C-alpha positions in Angstrom: -17.0 8.6 6.3 -13.2 8.5 6.8 -11.0 9.4 9.7 -7.5 10.0 8.3 -6.0 10.6 4.8 -2.7 8.9 4.0 -0.6 10.4 1.1 2.6 8.7 0.1 5.2 11.1 -1.2 8.7 11.1 -2.6 10.5 14.2 -1.3 12.9 14.1 -4.2 10.0 14.4 -6.7 7.3 16.2 -4.6 6.6 18.7 -7.4 5.3 15.8 -9.6 2.8 14.8 -6.9 0.9 18.1 -6.8 -2.3 16.6 -8.3 -2.5 13.8 -5.8 -1.6 16.1 -2.9 -4.3 18.5 -4.1 -7.0 15.8 -4.3 -6.0 14.3 -0.9 -6.0 17.6 0.9 -9.3 18.7 -0.7 -10.9 15.4 0.5 -9.3 16.0 4.0 -10.5 19.6 4.1 -14.1 18.7 3.1 -14.3 16.1 5.9 -12.1 18.0 8.4 -9.7 15.1 8.4 -6.0 15.0 9.3 -3.5 14.1 6.6 -0.4 11.9 7.0 2.4 12.5 4.4 4.4 9.3 4.4 7.8 8.7 2.8 9.9 5.6 2.5 13.7 5.8 2.3 16.8 4.0 3.5 18.8 5.2 6.5 21.8 5.7 4.3 22.8 9.2 3.1 20.9 10.1 0.0 20.0 13.0 -2.3 17.3 14.3 0.0 19.0 13.9 3.4 22.2 12.7 5.0 20.7 11.2 8.2 17.4 9.8 9.3 16.9 12.8 11.6 17.5 15.2 8.7 15.0 13.2 6.5 12.3 13.4 9.3 12.9 17.1 9.6 12.5 17.7 5.9 9.4 15.5 5.8 7.8 17.4 8.7 8.7 20.7 7.1 7.0 19.5 3.9 3.9 18.5 5.9 3.8 21.8 7.7 4.1 23.7 4.4 1.2 21.6 3.0 -0.9 22.4 6.1 -0.4 26.1 5.6 -1.0 25.9 1.8 -4.1 23.8 2.0 -5.6 24.6 5.3 -5.5 21.1 6.8 -3.9 19.4 9.7 -0.9 17.4 8.7 1.9 15.2 10.0 4.9 13.4 8.5 5.5 9.7 8.8 9.0 8.6 7.8 9.7 4.9 7.2 13.3 3.6 6.9 14.0 0.3 5.1 17.1 -1.4 3.8 16.1 -1.3 0.1 13.2 1.1 -0.7 12.9 -0.1 -4.3 12.1 -3.7 -3.0 10.3 -2.9 0.2 8.2 0.1 -0.8 4.8 -1.5 -0.9 5.2 -3.5 2.3 6.5 -0.5 4.1 3.6 1.7 2.9 1.1 -1.0 3.9 2.6 -1.2 7.3 2.6 2.6 7.6 -1.1 2.8 6.6 -1.8 0.4 9.5 0.5 2.2 12.0 -1.0 5.6 11.3 -4.6 4.2 11.5 -5.3 5.8 8.1 -8.4 4.7 6.3 -8.1 6.5 3.0 -5.0 6.4 0.8 -4.6 9.1 -1.9 -1.7 8.1 -4.2 -0.2 9.3 -7.4 0.0 6.8 -10.2 1.0 6.8 -13.9 -0.7 5.9 -17.1 -0.4 2.1 -17.4 2.2 0.7 -19.8 2.5 -2.8 -21.2 5.0 -3.7 -18.5 2.3 -3.0 -15.8 0.4 -6.1 -16.9 3.4 -8.1 -15.8 4.7 -5.9 -13.0 1.9 -3.8 -11.5 2.6 -0.2 -10.4 3.2 0.8 -6.8 -0.3 2.2 -6.6 -1.8 -0.9 -8.1 -0.1 -3.1 -5.6 -1.2 -0.9 -2.7 -4.8 -0.9 -4.0 -4.7 -4.6 -4.4 -3.4 -5.4 -0.9 -4.6 -2.5 1.4 -7.6 -3.2 3.5 -8.7 0.5 3.3 -9.9 2.7 0.4 -7.3 3.7 -2.1 -7.8 6.6 -4.5 -5.2 6.5 -7.4 -4.7 9.9 -9.1 -3.2 10.2 -12.6 
């Protein structure tokens, strides 16, 4: 049915994504599918890493840890942009295509009034992706 599961993560808040990660890895395990954990950041030093190489290393370590925990094949896909807050959705959409993923499992929040004016990241990905998107609350 699907070939690859794509799970966007924020390494700084990975503990808040446990439900989406669990759903994504369960789907992957049931279909014997690989999982791509993707993270978007800037190349500038930040709270998670000081260099792009350090960020990639931490993302790959996270992916390896998830593989061991959930019994699935994983990889990390780091995306570097100038301003992640502005370029997040386009960077994720490009990463979905680059990784040839066909199922996105993404954490989302309970909609607020402001989401009717400014849709959530998950809502924008679901609206613009040409693959299936599963939003997990």
